[in-house]
DSSP file (Angstrom, degrees, kcal/mol; ACC not computed):
  #  RESIDUE AA STRUCTURE BP1 BP2  ACC     N-H-->O    O-->H-N    N-H-->O    O-->H-N    TCO  KAPPA ALPHA  PHI   PSI    X-CA   Y-CA   Z-CA
    1    1 A M    >         0   0    0      0, 0.0     3,-1.6     0, 0.0     4,-0.4   0.000 360.0 360.0 360.0 -32.2    0.0    0.0    0.0
    2    2 A A  T >   +     0   0    0      1,-0.3     3,-1.0     2,-0.2     4,-0.4   0.771 360.0  65.8 -64.6 -25.5    2.9    2.3    0.6
    3    3 A I  T >> S+     0   0    0      1,-0.2     4,-2.8     2,-0.2     3,-1.1   0.772  88.0  68.4 -69.9 -22.9    3.7    2.2   -3.1
    4    4 A L  H <> S+     0   0    0     -3,-1.6     4,-1.9     1,-0.3    -1,-0.2   0.772  89.5  62.3 -66.3 -27.9    0.5    4.0   -3.9
    5    5 A T  H <4 S+     0   0    0     -3,-1.0    -1,-0.3    -4,-0.4    -2,-0.2   0.695 113.9  36.6 -69.7 -17.0    1.9    7.2   -2.2
    6    6 A F  H <> S+     0   0    0     -3,-1.1     4,-1.8    -4,-0.4    -2,-0.2   0.843 117.3  48.7 -95.4 -48.7    4.5    7.1   -5.0
    7    7 A L  H  X S+     0   0    0     -4,-2.8     4,-2.5     1,-0.2     5,-0.2   0.840 105.6  55.5 -66.7 -36.4    2.4    5.9   -7.9
    8    8 A I  H  X S+     0   0    0     -4,-1.9     4,-2.4     2,-0.2     5,-0.2   0.949 111.2  42.7 -68.1 -47.4   -0.5    8.2   -7.6
    9    9 A P  H  > S+     0   0    0      0, 0.0     4,-2.5     0, 0.0    -1,-0.2   0.929 114.6  51.0 -60.2 -42.9    1.5   11.5   -7.8
   10   10 A V  H  X S+     0   0    0     -4,-1.8     4,-2.6     1,-0.2     5,-0.2   0.920 111.4  47.9 -61.4 -42.0    3.7   10.1  -10.5
   11   11 A S  H  X S+     0   0    0     -4,-2.5     4,-2.3     1,-0.2    -1,-0.2   0.916 112.5  49.2 -65.8 -42.1    0.5    9.2  -12.6
   12   12 A L  H  X S+     0   0    0     -4,-2.4     4,-2.1    -5,-0.2    -1,-0.2   0.881 111.2  50.5 -63.9 -37.0   -1.0   12.6  -12.0
   13   13 A F  H  X S+     0   0    0     -4,-2.5     4,-2.1     2,-0.2    -2,-0.2   0.925 111.9  45.6 -69.1 -44.5    2.2   14.2  -13.1
   14   14 A L  H  X S+     0   0    0     -4,-2.6     4,-2.4     2,-0.2    -2,-0.2   0.873 113.0  50.8 -65.4 -37.5    2.5   12.2  -16.3
   15   15 A G  H  X S+     0   0    0     -4,-2.3     4,-2.2    -5,-0.2    -2,-0.2   0.917 110.1  49.8 -68.7 -39.4   -1.2   12.8  -17.1
   16   16 A G  H  X S+     0   0    0     -4,-2.1     4,-2.3     2,-0.2    -2,-0.2   0.847 110.1  51.8 -64.1 -37.4   -0.7   16.5  -16.6
   17   17 A L  H  X S+     0   0    0     -4,-2.1     4,-2.3     2,-0.2    -2,-0.2   0.921 109.1  49.1 -68.4 -41.1    2.3   16.5  -18.8
   18   18 A G  H  X S+     0   0    0     -4,-2.4     4,-1.8     2,-0.2    -2,-0.2   0.893 111.2  49.8 -62.6 -39.5    0.4   14.8  -21.5
   19   19 A L  H  X S+     0   0    0     -4,-2.2     4,-2.7     2,-0.2     5,-0.2   0.917 110.5  50.7 -63.6 -43.2   -2.4   17.3  -21.2
   20   20 A A  H  X S+     0   0    0     -4,-2.3     4,-2.5     1,-0.2    -2,-0.2   0.893 109.4  49.8 -62.6 -38.4    0.1   20.1  -21.4
   21   21 A A  H  X S+     0   0    0     -4,-2.3     4,-2.1     2,-0.2    -1,-0.2   0.857 110.2  51.8 -69.5 -31.9    1.6   18.7  -24.5
   22   22 A F  H  X S+     0   0    0     -4,-1.8     4,-2.2     2,-0.2    -2,-0.2   0.926 111.5  45.9 -66.9 -46.0   -1.9   18.3  -26.0
   23   23 A F  H  X S+     0   0    0     -4,-2.7     4,-2.7     2,-0.2    -2,-0.2   0.910 111.0  53.3 -64.2 -40.4   -2.7   22.0  -25.3
   24   24 A W  H  X S+     0   0    0     -4,-2.5     4,-2.2     1,-0.2    -2,-0.2   0.929 108.6  49.3 -58.0 -46.2    0.7   23.1  -26.7
   25   25 A A  H  <>S+     0   0    0     -4,-2.1     5,-2.7     1,-0.2     6,-0.5   0.876 112.6  48.4 -60.4 -40.3    0.0   21.2  -29.9
   26   26 A M  H ><5S+     0   0    0     -4,-2.2     3,-1.0     1,-0.2    -1,-0.2   0.916 110.7  50.8 -67.3 -38.5   -3.5   22.8  -30.2
   27   27 A K  H 3<5S+     0   0    0     -4,-2.7    -2,-0.2     1,-0.2    -1,-0.2   0.856 111.2  46.1 -69.4 -34.8   -2.0   26.2  -29.5
   28   28 A T  T 3<5S-     0   0    0     -4,-2.2    -1,-0.2    -5,-0.2    -2,-0.2   0.285 114.9-115.9 -91.7  13.6    0.7   25.9  -32.2
   29   29 A K  T X 5 +     0   0    0     -3,-1.0     3,-0.6    -5,-0.1    -3,-0.2   0.871  60.5 153.7  61.9  41.7   -1.9   24.6  -34.7
   30   30 A Q  T 3 <S+     0   0    0     -5,-2.7    -4,-0.1     1,-0.2    -1,-0.1   0.767  73.1  48.4 -69.5 -25.6   -0.3   21.2  -35.1
   31   31 A F  T 3  S+     0   0    0     -6,-0.5     2,-0.8    -5,-0.1    -1,-0.2   0.386  82.9 106.8-100.7   3.1   -3.7   19.7  -36.0
   32   32 A D    <   +     0   0    0     -3,-0.6    -6,-0.0    -6,-0.1     0, 0.0  -0.749  30.4 146.0 -85.8 111.0   -4.8   22.3  -38.6
   33   33 A D    >   +     0   0    0     -2,-0.8     3,-1.5     1,-0.1    -1,-0.1  -0.624  16.3 175.0-143.9  81.1   -4.6   20.7  -42.0
   34   34 A P  T 3  S+     0   0    0      0, 0.0    -1,-0.1     0, 0.0     5,-0.0   0.798  85.9  42.0 -62.4 -28.8   -7.3   22.1  -44.3
   35   35 A E  T 3  S+     0   0    0      4,-0.1     5,-0.0     3,-0.1     0, 0.0  -0.151  95.8 129.4-109.4  39.3   -6.0   20.3  -47.3
   36   36 A G  S X> S-     0   0    0     -3,-1.5     4,-2.4     3,-0.1     3,-0.9   0.203  77.3 -64.9 -83.3-160.3   -5.3   17.0  -45.5
   37   37 A D  H 3> S+     0   0    0      1,-0.3     4,-2.2     2,-0.2     5,-0.2   0.794 124.8  65.2 -62.0 -29.9   -6.1   13.4  -46.0
   38   38 A A  H 34 S+     0   0    0      1,-0.2    -1,-0.3     2,-0.2     4,-0.2   0.865 112.6  34.3 -66.1 -31.4   -9.8   13.9  -45.6
   39   39 A N  H X4 S+     0   0    0     -3,-0.9     3,-0.8     2,-0.1     4,-0.4   0.821 114.9  55.9 -86.8 -34.5   -9.9   16.0  -48.7
   40   40 A R  H >< S+     0   0    0     -4,-2.4     3,-1.2     1,-0.2    -2,-0.2   0.848  98.4  61.4 -65.6 -31.4   -7.3   14.2  -50.6
   41   41 A I  T 3< S+     0   0    0     -4,-2.2    -1,-0.2     1,-0.3    -2,-0.1   0.760 102.9  53.6 -68.8 -20.8   -9.0   10.9  -50.4
   42   42 A L  T <  S+     0   0    0     -3,-0.8    -1,-0.3    -4,-0.2    -2,-0.2   0.527  85.5 104.7 -90.4  -5.8  -12.0   12.4  -52.3
   43   43 A T    <   -     0   0    0     -3,-1.2    -3,-0.0    -4,-0.4    -4,-0.0  -0.377  68.5-137.0 -79.5 158.2  -10.1   13.6  -55.3
   44   44 A K  S    S+     0   0    0     -2,-0.1     2,-0.7     2,-0.0    -1,-0.1   0.489  70.5 113.1 -84.7  -8.1  -10.2   11.9  -58.7
   45   45 A D        +     0   0    0     -5,-0.1     2,-0.4     2,-0.0    -2,-0.1  -0.574  40.3 167.3 -73.7 112.7   -6.5   12.3  -59.2
   46   46 A W        -     0   0    0     -2,-0.7     2,-0.9     3,-0.0     3,-0.1  -0.996  26.4-148.7-129.5 126.9   -5.0    8.8  -59.1
   47   47 A D        -     0   0    0     -2,-0.4    -2,-0.0     1,-0.2     0, 0.0  -0.829  12.6-176.9 -98.5 104.1   -1.5    8.1  -60.2
   48   48 A D  S    S+     0   0    0     -2,-0.9    -1,-0.2     1,-0.3     0, 0.0   0.792  83.1  36.9 -69.2 -27.6   -1.2    4.6  -61.7
   49   49 A R  S    S-     0   0    0     -3,-0.1    -1,-0.3     0, 0.0    -3,-0.0  -0.783  83.3-159.8-126.3  87.2    2.5    5.0  -62.2
   50   50 A P        -     0   0    0      0, 0.0    -2,-0.0     0, 0.0     0, 0.0  -0.297  31.4 -96.0 -66.6 150.8    4.1    6.9  -59.4
   51   51 A K              0   0    0      1,-0.1    -4,-0.0     0, 0.0     0, 0.0  -0.388 360.0 360.0 -61.1 138.2    7.5    8.5  -60.0
   52   52 A P              0   0    0      0, 0.0    -1,-0.1     0, 0.0     0, 0.0   0.535 360.0 360.0 -72.8 360.0   10.4    6.4  -58.8
């Protein structure tokens, strides 16, 4: 049971670190891609012979 006094703060710290990284990515617009895969998958342009 004594290990919980160590594991709970460590897990909260790592969760907060992940949340901070997510908010940083949102702030620096890492997820903004208006011409991304969602739009590219719908185009009719298909290259049967890609360049080497």
